[in-house]
N, C-alpha and C positions, 0 to 999 in steps of 0.2 A: 185449849185455844192458844195459850201462850207458847206451848210447845210447837204447835202447828205453825204458828207465825215465825218462830225461829227456823223451822225446817224450811218454810217458804223462803225466807230471807237467805238461808244458806244456799237453797236451790237456785235462787236468782243470781246471787254473787258468784257461784262456781263458774258460770259461763264466761264473764270477763276474766276471771282468774286463769282459766284454761287457755283462753284466747291470748292473754298476755304471756303465758309461759310458752306457748307455741311460737308466738312471734319472737321471743327472745331466743328460742332455740335456733330458729331459722336465721336469725342475725349472727349468732355465735358460731354456728357450725362451719361456715366458710372460713372464719378466722382460725379456727383449730385445724381445718384441713390444710391451709396454706401457710401456717404459721412458720413452717421450716423455711420458706422462701425469704422470710425476714430475719433469718439467722437465730430463730428460737427452736427449742426442742419440740419434736412432734409426738403427740399422744395417740397411741393406737393407729399409726398411719405409717405403712411401710411401703417404699417404692422398690421396684425391681432393681437389682444392682446396677444395671446399665443405665437406667434412668437416673439414679442418684448421681452417677458421674457426669451424666449430661447436665443436670442441674448445677453441680459444682463448677463445671467448666464454663457453662454459658451464663451462669447467675440468672436464669430464667425458667420458664416452665419446660417440662419434658416435651420432647417432640411428639406430635400426634401421630396416630397410625398412618394417616394418609401422606405424612411427610417422609415415611421410610420408603422412598422410591429408589429405584436402581440408580447408581451414580451416573450411568449414561443418559438417564432422563432428566436428571436435575440440571438446573442452571449452572454454569461454571462459576466459581467464586471469583467475584470481581474485586479489584484493588481500589480502595477508596482513600485517595491521598489525604483527604481531610482527617481521617481516622488513623493515620500512620503513627507508629510509635515514636519515629524520629523525623523531625522536619530538618531538611538539609538545603542550604544554599550552596550552589556550585558556581565557581568562577568560570566564565567563558574564556578560558585560556586559549591561545592560538594552538593550531594542530601540532605544531612542532613539539609541544610538550605531551601530547598524548597519541592520537591515532596517526599523526604525521610520522611517528616513530615506527609505524606498521607499514609505511609506504602510502598512506592516504593523504591527499592534499586537499580534496574538497573543490579544486579549481577556483579557490578564492571566493566561493559563493556562500560557504557556510563554515562555522567553527566545528560543527559536529556532523558526522556521517548520518545519513538516513538509515538507521538500523532496521527500520521496518522493510527496506528494500534489499539492503545487503550490509552485512556486518563485515568489517575488516577482520582479516584472520590473524590470530596471535601466533608467532613462531613456536615450533615444537622443541623437543629435546629438553635440556636442562633449563631453558628459559621458562617452561611452563610452571615450574615448581614455585616461582615467585610472581605468578601472573594475576595475583588477587586484584591488582590495580585495574586490570582490564575488566574483570567480572563485576567489580563494584561500580564502576563508571557506566557500564552497560545497563545495570540494574537501576541506577539512578536516572539515566536517560529515559528509561522506559517507564519510570514510575508515574509519569503524567499521560501516558497513552490512554485515551478514552476506553479502548477495548481491552486493556490488560487484565488478565485474569490471574488468580493466584495471590500469593502474600505480597505485602508491601510494608516491610518493617520500616523502611526509609522512604520518604517521598520528597521530591525536589520542590522548593518554594521560590518565588521570584523576588520576594522582599527579604533581604538579609536580616532584617530586624525581627522577623517572625521565626527565624531559624533556631534550631538547638545547636547545630554545628555548622561550620563552613568548610566545604569539601574542596581540596586542592587536587585537580585532576592531572597530576604529573605522573607519567609511567616511569618512576625513578629506577625500578629494577631494570627494566628493558633498556633505559638510558645507559646504565652502567654495563649491562651485558654487551651492548652493541656499539657504544660510542665512548668508552672510557679510555681507549688508547688514541694517542696523537698521531694523526695522519698528515705528514708533509705535504704541502708547505705550512699546514697549520702549526702553531706553536702551543695552542691550548686545545684540549679535547672538547668534543661537542657536549659531552656529558658535564664537564665543568662550566662551560659557557652557559648551558641551560640552567644550572644550579644558581649561577650569578644573576642571571635574568630573573629567575623566580623570587630570589631574595629581594631584589630591587622592586619588583612588582607588589609582592605581598606587603612589605613594610610601608609602602606608599598608599595602601588601600584604607579606606575609612573603616572597613570591617576589622582589619588587623589592629588599627589604633584603638578601636572601641573596647576591645578586649585584651590588648597587648598580645594577641595571637593565641590566647588560651582556648578558645572555642574552635580553632582551625584543626582540621584533620588532614595529615599528610601521610601518605603511604611510602614506607621505605623498608620494604620486606627483605630485600637482599642485603646481608650484613654490610656490604660495601656501598650500598646506595646512599645518596645524599651525604656522602662523606665530607664534602666541602661546606655544605650549607647548614648541616645539623646544629651545629654550635651557635649559628645565628638565629635559628628558628626554634630553639629548644622549649620556648613556653608552649608550644603547640602539642596536640595529641598525635603521636606517631602510631601507625600500625606496623608491627615489626615481627620478625621471626623469633628474636631473643634480644637480650641486652649485652651480648658478648663484647661488642666493640663501641659500647656507649659509655661515657662518663655518667656516674649516678645522678647528677643534676640535669643531664640532658635527656636521659630516658630512664624510666622506672615504672614499676608495677602499679604505682598509685595513680599516675595520669595517662599512661599509654596502654595500647591494646595489643595483645599477642594473638596473631592469626596463624591458622595451619598453612603448611605448604600444600600445593596441589600435588596429589600423589602421582607418580609416574607409572607405577605397577597397575596392571589391569585389575579392575574390580572382580572379585571372585563372586560371579552371579550363580544364584541357586546353589550355594554351598551347602551340601549334605554330608561332607566329609566329617568323620568323627575322629576321636583320639587315635584309634588303631589304623585309620586310613591316612595318616600323616606320618610316614616312616621317619623323617628327619626330626631328631629332638630339637636341635638348636641351630639356627641359620643366620649367617652374616655374609654378604658379598658386597664389596665396595672398596674405596681406598683405604689401605691398611697403614700406610706411613703418612701421618698428618702432623702439622705443627700445633703449638699451643696445647690445649686440653685434649686434643686428638692424639696425643702420644700414647695413651692408653690402648689404643687399637693395636699397636704393635706387641705390647705386653700380653694382651688377651690372645693374640694370634699364637704366640709361643706356648701359652698355657692350654689352649684348646685344640691345636691343630691335629693331635694324635688321638683325639677321642673319636671312636668309631662311628657314632651317629650325629656327629657334628660337622656342619658345612661351614668353613671359615676360610674365605678365599678372596683374592682381588677380583674386582669387577668394575665395569663402567657402562655408560649407556650407549657407547658406540657399537657398531656391528649389530649383534643380536642380543646385547647385554640386557635390554628390559624384558624381552621374552624369557630369557633364561632366569632372570631374577623372579619373574611372575611365576614360572613353573616351581622354582625352588621355594618360594615363600608360601605358595598355595599347598605345597606338600610337607610343611614344617609345623611342628607344634608351638614352637617358641621363636621369635626373631629378636636378634640383638639390635638395640638402638644405642649406639656409643656415641659420646661427644665427638665432634670433629674439630675443625678450626674454631668453631663457636659451639655453645651448648646445645644448639638444636640441630636436627637433621631431618631431611625428607623421609628418611628410613622409617620413622615412626609411623607416618601416614601411609606409607606403603604397606607396613604391617597391618595397620587397621583395616585397610581395603582388602587385604589378604586373609583376614580373620586369623592371623597368626599372633598369637599372645606376645605383646611387646615386653622385652626385658630392658628397662631403661637404666643405663649407666652413665649418668650425667648430673652431677651434684648441683649445678647452677641452672638447670633447665627451667624455663617457664612454659606453661601449657595453655593452649587456647581454652577460653571459657571455663577455666578451673573454679571459678566462683560458683558456677552452677553444675559442674560435671565432676564427679568423683572418678578419677582415673584409676584408683587403686581397685576398682571392681573389675577392670579388664586389663590392667598392666601390673607387671612386677618391677619394683624399684630396688636397685642395689646400689649402695655407696661404693664409690670408686675404690676406697681404701679396702673394702671387703672383696671386690670383684677381683683384685690383683693378688689376693692371698691364694696360695697353692691349693687347688681342690675345692675351694669355697663355692664358686659359681656352679661348677657342674653338679656338685652334691645338692645344692639349693634346687636347681632345675629338675634334677632326677627325683627329688622329694615331693614334687608337686603331684598330688593324686589325680586320677583321671576324672573324678567328681569335680575337683576344683577347676581343673583345665576346662572342662565342659561348660561350667558356669561362666567362666571368662569368655570362652569362644562365643557362647550365646549372647553375651552382653555386647561383644564387638559387632555382632550383626545388627544389634539394636541401635547402636551409636554411630555406625559408619557413615549414615546420611548427613551427620553434622559436619563432615569433612570433605563433602562433594561440592565442587565448584561447577556451576553450569549456568547457561542462559537459554530459555528464561529461567530465572531462579525458582525453586520449589520451597515449600514450607519447611523451615528449620534445616536447611541446608547450609553450607559454609558461608554463603553470602548473607543469608538472613541472620545467621548465629553472630556473625561479625558486626552487622548492624546493631543487634541487640546488645552485644557487648559494649559498643559505643553509647548506646542509649543509657546504659547503667552508669556511665562515667558523667553523664550531664549534670546531675545534682552537685558533684563535687566541682565541676567547672563553674556553674553559676555561683557557688559559695565564694570561689576564689575571685571571680569577676566582681561580685558585689562588695566583698571586703576591700578590694582594691580602689573602690570609688568612695570609701568613707569620707575622706577629706577633699575630694576633688571638686565638688560643686561650688563652694564658695571661697576656696583658696585663692589668693592673689599672689603674684610674684612679688618678692621683696626687692 
């Protein structure tokens, strides 16, 4: 009897136990299944490779099957200014500082052109290589369009106190290229007058006084642009091609941004050429006799001119120069990028667009986005002292294997989009990459501004 009672008791209690166990399993299983999304290890749960990358990139759940629609059927990606990486306040400078330099005057009705109707055209030729001021301004103007699709690393805000940086829309490179000469009866060039006006305007603004100009973004990509104003505006962040003509306290890699030139060579579309389809080993065409650091060009010319599979000659953009250079770079394995009057040269970006492995001979060169991009994966760097040694450079280039060259060539095709300027801007093109580089400087700017305010609040004049 006692045994039966025990059995009955055991039989009665087993149901609540099984119920509790089942309930616990139901509660625990979802946590085990989704534990990986909270950053924990997954037990016996494997996602397909592409799904894993989706989770990592989006920090969310993998896309469901019905989300995998053809791109033509999906809603185009919209720009949401409130979620932009960088909030930018832009001064409404008069047209004479920006689109007025392109011949647009607005009939006095507006400071800015209606770029949804018509975009003022930027001049071609050598002007284009320093045209980033134009592309960045267009991107910023369009950042608040309600129907804008695509990326918006930077978005314009109306209140400067909400901004990460203050954008100064002065087309300084175009001003230098077109208006740096004094035209009688003038006694001062238009370029110099505009710089004087700009300094007066900026230093009088509340935004400048608030940060001493540290959060201001000024484009000075041409090495000779802002020549008169740069020493007065040095606390700001400059967007430059290099530091060749700047004093270290005026411009340096800590506070400023290096941006690419816009390439002049035609992009090599659908490039299927391989190692054997590019008959020229090493290519250079440009000005050979240059001053300052560019004197190395002359030395290399004498060292390489008799090599049978090397093209090293004088060239320019006039006549058919760009087309000739395009054909030459598209048929070369390696392209020389040698220091000119300053450490940088547009030739590097022409080589990237041509998928011609750049050989960089410029000891003081600074490169765009180098904090996130490893140039050694697709470029060869040679010290100037080594390059001018008899036989060193040509032996080095001939020693690069077909396998290594092909790897660099493939990488060039992967990174070329980072150096393309266009409007509308596209994901991770040159415009977006520059904005992202600026955004990475923002914490350092805030630190400097905050430190400068330590003793300002309650200090009184003695």
